[in-house]
C-alpha positions in Angstrom: 0.0 0.0 0.0 1.4 3.4 -1.0 0.7 7.0 -0.3 -0.7 7.3 -3.8 -3.1 4.4 -3.2 -4.7 6.4 -0.4 -4.9 9.7 -2.2 -6.4 7.9 -5.3 -8.9 6.2 -3.1 -9.9 9.5 -1.5 -10.5 11.1 -4.9 -12.3 8.1 -6.1 -14.9 7.9 -3.3 -15.3 11.7 -2.9 -18.6 11.9 -5.0 -20.2 9.1 -2.9 -19.4 10.1 0.7 -19.6 13.1 3.0 -16.4 14.9 4.2 -17.5 14.7 7.9 -16.9 17.5 10.4 -14.3 17.6 13.1 -15.9 18.8 16.4 -14.3 19.9 19.7 -15.7 20.4 23.2 -14.1 22.7 25.8 -15.7 20.6 28.6 -14.4 17.3 27.2 -11.0 18.9 26.8 -11.1 19.9 30.5 -12.2 16.4 31.6 -9.5 14.7 29.6 -6.9 17.4 30.1 -6.0 17.1 26.4 -6.9 18.8 23.2 -9.4 16.4 21.5 -10.6 16.6 17.9 -13.6 14.3 17.1 -13.8 13.1 13.5 -17.6 12.6 13.3 -18.2 9.6 11.1 -21.7 9.4 12.8 -22.5 12.1 10.2 -21.3 9.9 7.3 -23.9 8.7 4.8 -25.7 5.7 6.3 -24.4 6.8 9.7 -20.9 5.2 9.9 -17.4 5.2 8.4 -18.1 2.0 6.6 -19.6 3.8 3.7 -16.0 4.8 2.7 -14.7 1.2 2.4 -17.9 -0.1 0.7 -17.8 2.6 -1.9 -14.2 2.1 -2.7 -14.4 -1.7 -2.9 -17.3 -1.5 -5.4 -15.7 1.2 -7.5 -12.6 -1.1 -7.8 -14.6 -3.9 -9.4 -14.8 -4.3 -13.2 -18.0 -3.4 -15.0 -18.7 -7.1 -15.5 -18.2 -7.9 -11.8 -20.5 -5.0 -10.9 -23.2 -6.3 -13.2 -23.4 -9.5 -11.2 -23.8 -7.7 -7.9 -21.9 -7.9 -4.5 -22.4 -10.0 -1.4 -21.3 -9.7 2.2 -22.2 -11.0 5.6 -22.7 -8.4 8.3 -25.1 -7.8 11.1 -24.9 -4.1 11.1 -23.1 -1.1 9.6 -21.3 -2.8 6.7 -24.6 -4.3 5.6 -26.1 -0.8 5.4 -22.9 0.7 3.9 -22.7 -1.9 1.1 -26.4 -1.6 0.4 -26.3 2.2 0.0 -23.0 2.2 -1.9 -24.3 -0.4 -4.3 -27.5 1.5 -4.8 -25.6 4.7 -5.4 -23.6 2.9 -8.1 -26.5 0.9 -9.7 -25.2 -2.4 -8.4 -27.2 -5.2 -6.7 -26.3 -6.0 -3.1 -27.0 -9.3 -1.3 -26.6 -9.1 2.4 -26.3 -12.2 4.6 -27.5 -11.2 8.1 -27.9 -13.3 11.3 -31.6 -13.9 12.2 -30.8 -12.2 15.5 -29.7 -8.9 13.9 -31.8 -5.9 15.2 -34.9 -5.3 13.2 -33.9 -1.6 12.9 -30.7 -2.6 11.1 -32.6 -5.0 8.8 -35.1 -2.2 8.0 -32.2 0.1 7.1 -30.6 -2.4 4.8 -33.9 -2.9 3.0 -34.4 0.9 2.8 -31.0 1.2 1.1 -32.0 -1.5 -1.5 -30.1 -4.5 -0.1 -31.6 -8.0 -0.4 -31.3 -9.8 2.9 -30.6 -13.5 3.3 -31.1 -14.5 6.9 -29.0 -17.3 8.5 -28.3 -18.9 11.9 -26.2 -16.5 13.9 -22.8 -18.1 13.7 -19.8 -17.0 11.6 -19.7 -20.4 9.9 -23.3 -20.2 8.8 -22.8 -16.6 7.6 -19.8 -17.6 5.4 -21.7 -20.6 4.1 -24.7 -18.5 3.1 -22.5 -15.9 1.4 -20.8 -18.7 -0.6 -24.1 -20.0 -1.9 -25.0 -16.5 -3.2 -21.6 -16.2 -4.9 -22.2 -19.6 -6.7 -25.8 -19.0 -7.6 -25.7 -15.3 -8.6 -22.0 -14.8 -9.5 -21.9 -12.0 -7.0 -18.5 -10.7 -5.9 -17.8 -11.2 -2.2 -16.7 -8.2 -0.2 -15.4 -8.7 3.4 -16.5 -6.0 5.9 -12.9 -5.5 7.2 -10.4 -7.9 5.8 -10.1 -6.5 2.2 -7.5 -4.1 1.0 -9.9 -1.9 -0.9 -12.2 -1.7 2.1 -9.3 -0.9 4.4 -8.0 1.9 2.1 -11.5 3.4 2.1 -11.8 3.4 5.8 -8.4 5.1 6.0 -9.7 8.2 4.3 -11.4 9.3 7.5 -8.0 9.7 9.2 -6.5 11.1 5.9 -9.1 13.9 6.1 -8.5 14.4 9.8 -4.8 14.8 9.2 -5.4 17.2 6.3 -7.2 19.4 8.8 -4.9 18.8 11.7 -1.4 17.6 10.5 0.2 18.0 13.9 -1.9 15.4 15.8 0.2 13.4 18.3 -2.3 10.5 18.6 -5.4 9.1 16.9 -7.7 6.7 18.8 -10.1 4.4 17.0 -12.3 1.5 18.2 -11.2 -2.0 17.1 -13.6 -4.7 15.9 -12.8 -6.4 12.6 -9.8 -4.2 12.2 -10.7 -2.4 9.0 -10.9 1.1 10.5 -7.8 0.8 12.7 -5.6 -0.6 9.9 -6.8 2.0 7.4 -6.2 4.7 10.0 -2.8 3.3 10.7 -1.8 3.4 7.0 -3.1 6.9 6.6 -1.2 8.0 9.7 2.0 6.3 8.5 1.9 8.2 5.2 0.4 11.5 6.3 1.0 11.9 10.0 3.9 13.6 11.7 5.1 11.1 14.2 1.5 10.4 15.1 0.7 7.2 17.1 -2.3 5.0 16.6 -4.1 3.6 19.7 -7.0 1.2 19.6 -9.9 1.0 22.0 -11.5 -2.4 22.7 -13.9 -3.8 25.2 -12.5 -6.3 27.8 -15.5 -8.5 26.8 -14.2 -8.9 23.3 -10.4 -8.3 23.6 -9.2 -10.6 20.8 -7.2 -7.8 19.1 -5.4 -7.0 22.4 -4.6 -10.7 22.8 -3.6 -11.0 19.2 -1.0 -8.2 19.5 0.4 -10.0 22.6 0.6 -13.5 21.1 1.5 -12.6 17.5 -1.4 -14.7 16.1 -5.1 -13.9 15.4 -7.0 -14.7 18.5 -10.8 -15.3 18.8 -13.5 -14.7 21.5 -15.5 -17.5 23.0 -18.1 -15.0 24.2 -19.2 -11.6 23.0 -21.1 -10.1 25.9 -20.6 -6.4 25.1 -22.9 -3.5 24.4 -20.5 -2.5 21.6 -22.2 -4.7 19.0 -20.1 -3.4 16.2 -16.9 -4.8 17.7 -17.8 -8.4 18.0 -15.9 -9.5 14.9 -12.3 -10.6 14.8 -9.2 -9.5 12.9 -8.2 -10.9 9.5 -5.1 -12.1 7.8 -4.9 -8.9 5.6 -5.4 -6.3 8.3 -3.6 -8.0 11.2 -0.1 -7.5 9.8 -0.8 -3.8 9.2 -2.0 -3.5 12.9 1.1 -5.3 14.1 3.3 -3.0 12.2 1.6 0.4 12.8 -0.6 0.3 15.9 1.2 1.4 19.1 -1.1 -0.3 21.6 -4.7 -1.3 22.5 -6.4 -0.1 25.6 -9.2 -2.2 26.9 -12.3 -0.7 28.6 -15.1 -2.0 30.8 -18.8 -2.1 29.7 -19.7 0.7 32.2 -17.0 2.9 30.9 -18.4 2.5 27.4 -21.9 3.4 28.6 -20.8 6.4 30.6 -18.6 7.8 27.7 -21.5 7.3 25.2 -23.8 9.2 27.6 -21.1 12.0 28.1 -20.9 12.6 24.4 -24.7 12.6 23.9 -25.1 15.0 26.8 -22.2 17.4 26.2 -21.7 17.4 22.5 -25.4 17.0 21.6 -24.6 14.3 19.0 -25.7 10.7 18.7 -23.0 8.0 18.7 -23.4 4.2 19.0 -21.7 2.2 21.8 -18.9 1.0 19.6 -18.1 4.6 18.8 -17.7 5.5 22.5 -15.0 2.9 23.0 -12.1 5.0 21.6 -12.8 8.0 23.8 -13.4 5.6 26.8 -9.9 4.2 26.2 -8.4 7.7 26.4 -10.3 8.6 29.5 -9.3 5.3 31.2 -5.6 6.3 30.9 -6.0 10.1 30.6 -3.0 10.9 32.9 -0.7 9.5 30.1 -2.1 11.8 27.5 -2.3 15.2 29.3 -1.7 18.2 27.1 -1.5 16.1 24.0 -3.2 16.9 20.7 -5.5 13.9 20.0 -7.8 12.9 17.2 -10.6 10.5 17.9 -12.7 8.8 15.2 -16.3 8.6 16.2 -17.1 5.6 14.1 -20.8 5.7 13.8 -24.2 6.7 15.1 -26.5 3.8 14.3 -28.3 3.3 17.6 -31.4 1.2 18.3 -33.2 3.9 20.3 -35.5 1.2 21.8 -32.4 -0.3 23.5 -30.5 2.7 25.0 -28.3 1.7 27.9 -29.2 4.9 29.9 
C-alpha cells in the first residue's frame, strides 16, 4: 500500500461520501486534560465510516463484476454501507444477516435497497450463506474489514482528519474487525507527523489486544458487550498492518463505554453508538498519560437502536 493508493482512493470515493466535520468540546478537553478533535463519522452517509470502504471496494470492481452484484455477511453497519454504496452505483447488493440482527438494522438495509438473506447467527453459517450467493448469482464477495480496498476506504477518514490537523500526536479508534484501525494506521503512517495509533477495545471482546500480545489472530469465546459493532475478529490482511503500525490497544469495561457514550450525547449533543464511544473511553481510562497532547478520535458511527438505549 502506498501513499498514492490512499490519495487515489480519497479522490475516487469523494462523490459518494460526506467529508465529515471535526468537532471539539471545551468541557471534554477539561475532563480529559488534552486537546481532543472528534472526527464525526456518525454524520457519514448511512451513519458510519463503513460507507467509505464499501464505496471504494465496489468502485474497484470491473463493470462485469459490478453487473453481477456484490455480497457480504454483516449484522450491522457494513450491511447498510454496502447496500447504500451499491444503490448509489447501480449495483445489486446481497446481504447475509444473522436472524438475531436488530430489526432496525434490517429495515435500514432494505431501505438502502439491499436484499437480505437470513441465517443462523454463527460466523460459519454466515460464510456458508454468502458462498451460496456467490455460486448462484455470480456476486462478488466483499469482506467488511479484511479486504485491502475496504481498508483503504476506511483510512480516508484519518486522511481527512490529518489534512485538517497535520500535527496530531495520537489518533484513537475503536477495534472490531480491524478495517478502521488498519486503514487509520496506513493513513497516519503516510500523512501523519510522528502520530501514534491507539485502539480501544472492550474487555469482553479483547481478541485484538490478545492477538498483539501473542502474534497470532485470537478469537473470542463469548461476545457479551454492548459495543455490538466490535464483536468481529481481525483478519489475515489487516492484522499485519495492525502489528506494524498500531502502538497499543487499551481495553475498557462495559460501564466505561456506557458512561462515555452518555457523556458525548449530553455534552456534544450528538448521537453515537456504543462501539463509537470505546475510543474515547480508552483515552479517559488512561488520561493521565495523554495530558496536554493533541489527539484525534474517530467517532465511528451513530446507528443506535433507540429502543435499547443503555441509559
